[in-house]
C-alpha positions in Angstrom: 64.4 27.2 86.2 61.5 27.8 89.0 58.2 27.4 87.2 59.3 26.3 84.3 59.2 22.2 84.3 57.0 22.7 81.0 58.8 24.4 78.7 60.9 22.3 76.7 64.4 23.4 75.7 67.0 21.3 73.0 70.3 21.2 74.6 73.5 19.3 72.8 73.8 16.5 75.4 71.7 13.5 76.1 70.2 14.4 79.7 66.9 16.7 80.7 66.4 17.8 83.5 64.3 15.1 85.3 66.9 12.9 84.2 69.5 15.0 85.5 67.8 15.3 88.9 67.5 11.8 89.2 70.6 10.6 88.1 72.8 13.7 89.7 72.2 13.9 93.3 76.0 15.0 94.0 76.0 17.4 91.8 73.4 19.4 93.5 75.8 20.0 96.8 76.4 22.4 94.9 72.4 24.4 94.9 73.5 24.3 98.8 77.3 26.5 97.6 75.3 29.2 96.6 73.9 29.5 99.9 77.0 30.3 101.2 77.2 33.7 99.0 73.9 34.5 99.7 72.8 35.0 96.8 70.0 37.9 96.9 71.1 40.9 94.5 68.6 43.3 94.7 71.4 45.9 94.6 73.0 44.1 91.3 72.8 48.2 89.3 73.9 49.9 92.3 76.7 47.5 92.7 78.0 48.2 88.8 78.4 51.5 89.6 80.8 51.4 92.7 84.1 52.6 93.2 85.5 55.2 95.5 85.0 58.5 96.4 88.7 60.0 96.7 91.7 58.6 96.5 92.2 55.6 99.3 95.5 55.1 101.3 94.0 51.5 102.0 92.0 48.7 99.6 91.5 46.0 102.7 90.9 45.1 106.4 92.3 42.6 108.6 89.7 43.1 112.2 91.0 41.1 114.8 88.4 41.4 117.4 88.5 41.2 120.9 85.2 40.2 122.6 84.3 41.0 126.1 86.6 44.4 126.9 89.9 44.1 127.2 91.4 46.6 130.0 92.8 49.7 128.9 94.4 50.1 132.2 96.2 47.2 132.3 97.4 46.6 128.6 97.8 50.5 127.2 96.8 53.3 129.1 99.4 53.4 131.8 98.0 54.7 135.0 100.5 55.5 137.8 97.2 57.0 139.9 96.2 53.7 140.0 99.3 52.8 141.6 99.5 55.3 143.9 95.8 54.7 145.3 95.9 51.1 144.8 93.1 49.5 147.5 91.6 53.3 148.4 87.8 54.3 148.0 87.5 56.1 144.5 85.9 59.0 145.3 84.4 60.4 142.0 81.1 58.8 140.6 81.5 56.2 137.9 78.6 54.2 136.2 78.7 50.9 137.2 77.2 47.7 135.1 77.1 45.5 138.4 77.3 47.8 141.4 76.5 45.8 144.5 80.6 44.4 143.6 82.3 47.7 143.7 85.5 47.6 145.2 88.0 50.3 145.6 90.5 51.3 143.1 92.5 48.8 141.8 96.3 48.8 140.4 97.4 47.0 136.9 99.1 44.1 138.0 101.4 44.7 135.1 104.5 46.6 134.4 104.8 49.1 131.7 107.6 50.7 129.7 108.4 52.5 126.5 108.9 51.1 123.0 110.5 51.4 119.9 111.5 55.4 119.0 108.3 56.5 119.8 108.6 55.7 123.2 105.1 54.1 123.5 104.3 52.9 126.9 103.0 49.9 126.6 102.0 46.6 129.1 104.6 44.1 129.8 102.3 41.3 129.6 102.0 42.6 125.5 105.6 41.8 125.0 105.4 41.0 121.1 102.7 44.1 120.6 105.7 46.2 122.0 108.2 45.4 119.6 105.6 47.1 116.3 104.7 50.2 118.6 106.6 52.0 116.0 103.9 50.8 113.5 100.9 50.9 115.1 98.4 54.3 115.9 96.8 53.8 119.6 93.9 55.3 120.5 93.6 55.6 124.2 90.4 57.9 124.4 87.4 55.4 122.0 84.3 56.4 123.5 80.9 54.1 123.2 77.2 54.0 124.4 76.6 51.0 126.2 77.8 48.8 129.0 75.9 45.7 127.7 77.9 43.6 125.7 75.1 43.1 122.5 74.5 46.3 122.1 77.8 47.7 122.2 78.9 44.8 120.2 76.1 45.6 117.6 77.3 49.5 118.0 81.1 48.9 116.8 80.0 46.8 114.4 77.2 48.3 112.5 76.7 51.9 114.5 73.4 51.0 116.0 72.4 49.1 119.3 69.4 47.4 118.0 70.1 44.4 115.8 69.4 43.9 112.1 71.7 46.4 110.8 74.7 46.0 108.5 78.2 45.8 109.9 80.8 48.1 108.9 82.5 44.9 107.2 79.3 44.6 104.5 79.4 48.3 103.6 82.6 48.2 102.7 82.1 44.7 101.1 79.0 46.8 99.2 81.2 50.0 99.0 84.1 48.4 96.6 83.4 45.3 95.9 85.2 42.0 95.2 89.1 41.4 93.5 88.8 37.9 93.3 86.3 36.2 91.7 87.3 32.7 93.2 86.7 34.0 96.8 84.0 36.4 98.7 85.4 40.2 99.5 84.4 39.6 103.5 85.3 37.1 105.1 85.2 35.4 108.8 87.0 33.7 110.6 85.6 32.0 113.3 87.2 29.9 116.4 86.8 26.2 116.7 86.2 27.0 120.2 82.9 28.3 119.2 81.2 31.4 118.5 81.5 34.9 120.0 78.7 36.6 121.7 76.1 38.0 119.4 76.5 35.5 117.2 76.2 36.2 112.7 75.1 39.3 113.7 78.7 40.6 114.2 78.9 40.1 110.7 75.4 40.2 109.5 74.3 42.2 106.4 71.2 43.8 107.8 69.1 44.9 105.1 71.7 45.4 102.4 71.5 42.5 100.0 72.6 39.5 101.9 74.9 39.2 99.1 77.7 41.4 101.8 77.5 39.7 104.8 80.7 38.0 106.0 81.1 34.3 104.8 82.7 32.4 107.5 85.4 29.9 107.3 86.0 26.9 110.3 89.4 25.5 111.0 90.0 22.4 109.9 89.4 19.9 107.1 85.7 21.7 105.9 86.5 25.2 106.0 83.1 26.2 103.9 80.1 24.1 105.1 79.1 22.1 101.7 82.4 23.0 99.6 84.0 19.6 100.0 82.8 17.2 96.6 81.1 14.1 98.0 83.4 10.9 98.2 82.1 9.0 95.3 81.7 11.9 93.4 85.7 11.9 90.7 86.6 14.6 90.0 85.9 14.1 86.4 82.3 13.8 87.1 82.5 16.4 89.3 84.0 18.8 86.2 80.9 17.3 84.2 78.3 18.1 86.8 79.4 21.4 87.0 79.2 22.4 83.2 75.8 20.6 82.7 74.5 22.9 85.9 76.3 26.1 83.7 74.7 25.0 80.2 71.2 24.3 82.3 71.6 27.9 83.5 73.0 29.8 81.0 70.2 28.2 78.9 67.3 29.6 80.6 69.4 33.2 81.4 69.1 33.4 77.4 65.1 32.8 77.6 65.3 36.2 80.2 67.9 38.3 79.1 66.3 40.8 81.5 66.8 39.0 84.5 69.8 40.7 86.5 68.7 38.3 89.4 68.8 35.2 87.5 72.5 36.8 86.2 73.8 37.2 89.6 72.6 33.8 91.1 74.5 32.1 88.4 77.6 33.9 89.1 77.0 32.8 92.8 77.0 29.4 91.6 79.9 29.6 89.7 81.9 31.5 92.3 80.5 28.7 95.1 82.4 25.7 92.0 86.0 28.2 92.1 86.0 28.0 95.7 86.5 24.1 95.3 89.7 24.5 94.0 90.8 28.0 95.7 89.9 27.8 99.4 91.3 24.4 100.2 94.6 26.2 98.5 94.3 29.4 100.5 94.4 27.1 103.8 97.2 24.7 103.1 99.8 26.3 105.4 102.3 24.1 104.7 103.5 26.9 102.1 104.3 28.9 104.3 108.0 28.7 105.6 109.5 27.8 108.6 110.6 31.2 109.6 106.8 32.2 108.9 105.4 29.4 110.8 107.2 30.2 113.9 107.1 33.7 113.6 103.3 33.5 114.1 104.0 30.9 117.5 103.0 28.0 115.1 105.5 26.0 116.8 103.6 26.8 120.2 100.5 24.9 121.3 98.9 28.6 122.8 99.7 30.0 120.0 99.1 27.4 117.4 95.2 28.4 116.8 95.0 32.3 116.9 98.5 31.8 114.4 97.1 29.8 112.0 94.3 31.9 111.4 96.4 35.1 111.5 97.9 34.1 108.3 95.0 32.6 106.8 94.2 36.5 107.4 97.3 37.6 105.3 97.0 34.7 102.6 93.1 36.1 101.9 94.6 39.4 101.7 96.9 38.5 99.4 94.2 37.2 97.3 92.6 39.9 97.0 89.9 39.4 99.8 88.6 43.1 100.7 88.0 42.2 104.3 88.8 39.5 106.8 87.5 39.3 110.5 89.0 36.9 113.6 87.1 36.5 116.4 87.2 34.4 119.6 84.4 32.3 121.1 82.8 33.5 123.7 83.8 37.0 125.1 86.8 36.0 126.9 87.9 39.4 127.7 85.2 39.9 129.8 87.5 39.8 133.4 85.0 40.4 136.0 86.7 38.4 138.3 90.5 36.8 137.7 91.7 39.8 136.0 95.0 39.6 136.2 95.3 36.3 135.5 92.7 36.0 132.6 94.7 39.0 130.6 97.7 36.9 130.9 96.3 34.2 129.0 94.4 35.8 126.6 97.9 38.1 125.9 99.8 34.7 125.9 97.5 33.3 123.0 96.9 36.6 121.3 99.8 38.9 121.1 102.6 37.2 119.4 100.4 36.1 115.9 98.5 39.7 115.9 102.1 41.2 116.2 103.4 38.8 113.9 100.4 40.0 111.4 101.6 43.4 111.0 104.9 42.0 111.0 104.8 39.9 108.0 102.3 42.3 106.0 105.2 44.8 106.4 108.0 42.5 104.9 105.7 41.7 102.2 104.7 45.2 101.0 101.1 45.0 102.1 101.1 46.8 105.3 100.7 49.9 103.3 97.4 49.0 101.3 95.9 47.2 104.5 94.3 48.4 107.9 94.9 45.7 111.0 92.8 46.8 113.6 93.1 45.3 117.1 90.6 46.0 119.9 87.1 45.0 121.5 84.0 46.7 122.3 84.7 48.8 125.8 86.8 49.6 128.4 87.2 48.5 131.6 86.5 50.6 135.8 89.5 51.5 137.7 88.4 50.0 140.5 87.8 46.3 141.6 84.8 44.1 140.9 85.1 41.7 143.9 88.8 41.2 145.1 90.2 40.8 141.1 87.8 41.9 138.7 86.9 44.7 136.6 83.6 46.5 135.8 82.3 47.3 132.4 83.2 50.8 130.9 82.1 52.8 127.7 83.4 55.5 129.0 87.0 55.0 127.9 88.6 52.4 125.7 92.1 51.4 124.0 92.8 49.9 120.6 95.5 50.2 117.7 95.8 50.3 114.0 97.9 49.9 112.1 98.8 50.2 107.8 96.3 51.8 105.8 97.7 55.4 105.7 97.5 55.4 109.6 100.2 57.1 111.4 103.1 55.1 112.6 104.2 55.1 116.1 101.3 57.4 117.3 99.6 57.5 120.7 96.6 59.6 120.2 94.4 60.6 123.1 94.4 60.8 126.7 92.0 59.4 130.2 91.6 61.2 133.1 94.7 59.9 136.2 92.3 57.0 136.7 91.9 56.2 133.1 87.6 55.8 133.3 87.0 58.6 131.3 88.5 60.2 127.8 89.1 63.5 128.3 91.5 64.8 125.3 91.0 63.8 121.2 87.8 61.8 122.1 87.1 59.4 119.7 83.5 57.8 119.0 83.0 54.5 117.7 80.6 56.3 114.9 83.7 58.4 114.1 86.2 55.5 114.2 83.7 53.9 111.6 84.1 57.2 109.8 88.2 57.8 109.7 88.4 53.7 108.5 85.6 54.2 105.7 87.7 57.3 104.3 91.1 55.3 104.4 89.5 53.2 101.7 88.5 56.1 99.9 84.7 55.9 100.9 82.8 58.7 102.3 80.9 58.2 105.1 78.0 60.6 104.5 77.5 59.1 100.1 77.8 55.5 101.4 73.8 55.0 101.8 71.7 52.1 100.7 68.2 52.7 100.6 66.1 51.4 104.0 62.6 52.5 104.9 62.3 55.3 102.4 65.2 57.0 103.2 69.3 56.7 102.7 70.7 54.6 105.3 74.3 54.7 106.1 77.3 53.4 108.5 77.8 56.1 110.6 74.1 57.8 110.2 75.6 61.3 110.4 73.0 63.6 110.9 72.5 61.6 114.4 76.0 60.8 115.3 77.4 63.9 114.2 80.4 61.6 113.3 83.3 62.9 111.7 86.7 62.1 110.1 89.8 62.4 112.8 92.4 63.3 110.0 94.7 63.7 112.9 95.5 59.9 113.0 96.0 59.4 109.0 99.4 60.1 107.2 97.8 61.8 104.8 94.6 62.7 104.8 93.4 62.1 101.1 90.5 63.5 99.6 89.5 65.9 102.1 87.7 68.9 100.3 
């Protein structure tokens, strides 16, 4: 309707545009809703032709991202040599982020035990993850290229150091599109305690069309800003307002039938309107059984908040959302001091809900098609920082995946005797991206979008040499 103020159209109802704008202020809240889904549709023609490149083993992702860099040798990578050499000088070379605070070898304060039929060893501080080890692929040999939080975060989310590049959730959204027209394809469940380090850049669409970025859902009574109908507008009035807007927009589209961007924007208005019904139902956890709520820890104030978000993630996947990410406020795993106590606190909050999510997806028949990824941006060092802290480490990191075609009860990769450096079956961040995309049926070399005169991609394989780690997958489908 922009630029068409003087165009006269006969409508089958009494209002004209001027009277509508004067009398229906409440209905104009819908304009803000369109911003939720970022109505830019520069890729509309490409979107219509999207499909998987090969048969997928998964069609959805839940990423439980752990900001700050969880300590691999205290959680998932048992190193007896640390205990043997505790307090002694580390003789080898180390890349230190804060060299003036370097200490001696620091043993893990927690015991490791084998679990499940697979016998995978994990720390006593993650007892619930211990119960699902036969469902997970545990990768102990992940490496990255930065020890700075912001650039390491951008690497693991977008494959690039620099800000402004599309994140992998956006690539999945662009590559596979949406299933449920009432909800965004890419949803971010933010921490009620605040935003994570690097803020919205963790889920940006970069130079992909803005519709592919993550849509944040908050905890509380208003999970999506501007979604709730104003209290002075009755349901009947809201329906009439939305119908009026649809009529205006459709009539305008009839004047410009070749304008695909206009058509896409109208679609976004309508999706936003449908979200007014879909989102409240989605967020209503009273529909969950008492057994489910207890499994996720909703009966415990320590686990209740994170457990609630994990349930919502499952409910989103059930409703066809492609990609869901849970983030933490700040960077709670950044244990430069009080490493032992901080790990215990973090695990007490996150361990039970994370394991419950895997168990719940499995019992509902959803785990085979859903990838659950748990991990952070880098690992920690084998020496102390101060008396009881660990500095950043880009040379070794542990993370785990469950479901979605990944092997079950499968440890992969090894580090040196101190857990400092990956030495066997190394998995770079770029390899991880390529493998995750592959499980979703997407070829990381073919998933491209025009950018600055060339085909931009997540893996940028010509530079990164990214490869699919087929050893992690139960059945490496689609490999030529």
